[in-house]
N, C-alpha and C positions, 0 to 999 in steps of 0.2 A: 789463800793468797801468798802464804809464806813460800810455796813452791812455784810462785809466779805462773799460776795456771788459772785461766778464765774458763769455767765450765758452764755452758748455757744448756738448760734442759730442753727447750724448744724455741723455735723461731717460726713465726707464721706471718704471711702477708696475704691480704685479701683485697682484690680490687686495685685500683690505681693505674697510672700510666707513666711510661718512661719515654722521653723524647731522644731519638737517635738520629744523627744527621751525617750524611756523606757530602762533603763539599766537592766543587769541580776539580780540586787538586788531589782528590782521593782521601783526604783527611777525614777521620771518623771522630765525631764528638757525641758524647753521652751527656744529656741534660746541659749542653753547652760547653762541656769540659772536654778539651782535646785529649785523645787517648794516644799513649805512646810518645808523649812529648819528651824530648831530650833535655828540656830545661827543668823537668821535675826531678828533684832529688829526694831520696829516702831520708828520713830523719836519722841523725847520727846517735848511736847508742854509746854510753860510757864504755870504755874498753873492758872494765871488769864486771860489767852488768850482764846478767843472764837474760836472754830474750823471754818475753811473755809467750806462753803457749795457750792456744785457744782450742776448745772442743765444743761441738754442738751435737746434742743427742738426736735431734730430728729437725728437719726444715720443710716447711710446706708453703707453697704459693698457689693461689687460686684466683683466676679472673684478672690477671695482670695483662695490660695492653702495652705493646711496644710499638710506638709510631715511628716509622721510618721516613725521613725526609731526604729526598735525593733531588738532583737537578731536574729530574723528569716528573717530580710530584711527590705525593706522600701516600703511604699505605700502612695498614695495621697488621701486626702479628699478635694473636691472643695466646697467652699462656694459660690454657684452660685449667691445668693442674700440673704441679711439679712436686715431687717428693724426694728427699734425700735422707738416707739413714744416718746413723752415728758416724761422726767424723772428728777425730782428735789428733792434734799435732804430736801428742806424746804416745800415740799408737800407730806408728807408721805403716805397720804390716796389716792393719785391719782392713777387712772388706766391707764396703758400704753399699746398700741397695739404693737403686735410683729409678724413678719413673717420671716420664714427661709426656704431656699431651699438648700439641700446638695446633692452632687453626689459622690458616692463611687463605683468605678468600673462600673458595669452595673446596680447597684442599685441607688435608690434615696429616699430621705426623705423630706417631705414638712411639715412645722409646721406653724399654724396660730392661733392667739387667742389673749388674753389679760392677763396681770399680774399686781399684786400689790406687787412689790418686796421690798418696803421700809416700809411696815406696820409692826406693832409689831408681827403680825401673817401673814407672807408673803403667798400669794396664786397665783395660775394661773389656767387658763382654756384654753385648746388648743385642736385643731383638728390635727390629725396626719394622713398623707397619705404616707405609706411606700410601696415601690415596689422593689421586688428582692434584698432585703438587705442581703448580705453575712455576716453571724455572725462571720466568721473567721477574718474579717477585723477589728473587735473591740476586738479581743482576747488579745490585748495589755493592756486592762484596768485591773487594780488590781482586784483580786478575781474571774475573769472569767476563768482563766486557758485556756487550748486549747479547743475551741468549734467550731464546723462547723455546717452549716445549712443555709437555705434560709428563710427569714422572710418577710411577706407581710401583710398589714392590713390597715383598715380605722378605726380609733379609736378616741374617745373623752376622754380626760384626765383632770380631775379636782383634784387639790391638794392644801392643806393648811398645814402650819407648825406652829401650836400654840407653844408658848414658854414653856408652862407648861406640854406638853404631846407630844406623838409621832406624826408623820405625818398622815394626814387624806387624803387618796387617793381614788378616784372613777374612774373606767375605764369601758368604754362601747364601743361596736362596733363589728367588725368582723376581725379576724386575722387567718393567716395560717402559718404553719411551716413545712418545708420538709427537709429531710436529716439531722436531728439533731443528732449530736454525741458529747458526752462529753468525753474528754480525761484526766480527772482528775484522774480516777482510772485505774488500770491495765487492767481490763476487761471493756472497755469503753461502757456505755449504749448508745443505738442509738434509733431514732424514724424515721420511713420511712416518715410519714406525720401526721399532726395534724391540725385540724381546730376548731376555737372557735368563738362562737357568743353569746353575752350577756353582763352582767354587773358584775363587781367585785368590 
């Protein structure tokens, strides 16, 4: 504690539910708390005080349900399992392993790879395995509007976020999309099926 470091050996969560709501005006609330509120101020630290640093050796989440409430109804996303390796604010260059498995209706998303989230230029490299993912389930996200379609793919995603320029993203693998329909315009465009293999 003399070094103002809080070191947690492990953090585990099993079961439970989180309520997430998108209001008509696009505002997102988690457990009823508005996210990104401009009225929320960070606590002020004394000028000569050193900040506390936090480190966690391992994080595990199993069977957590996120219930999404939108003006069109409610749906559940299940975090079947999530794992995050060691992460410490005093080891900015360290690489941490991560794994995630989500279930959404009949679809699933699995993510595995590694990340360097605390570097000056954060980066990650992950493998994605997506099966029967219904895009209408994520239409609540800002900017997507009403979208429908089924997405599937096995992809490798590498991304870095340099502070002095835009994100650097590389995507490779195979993906397919069927029944795509965008309802942003009055005459909504649609795509019966689309398959992509390669790099971008």
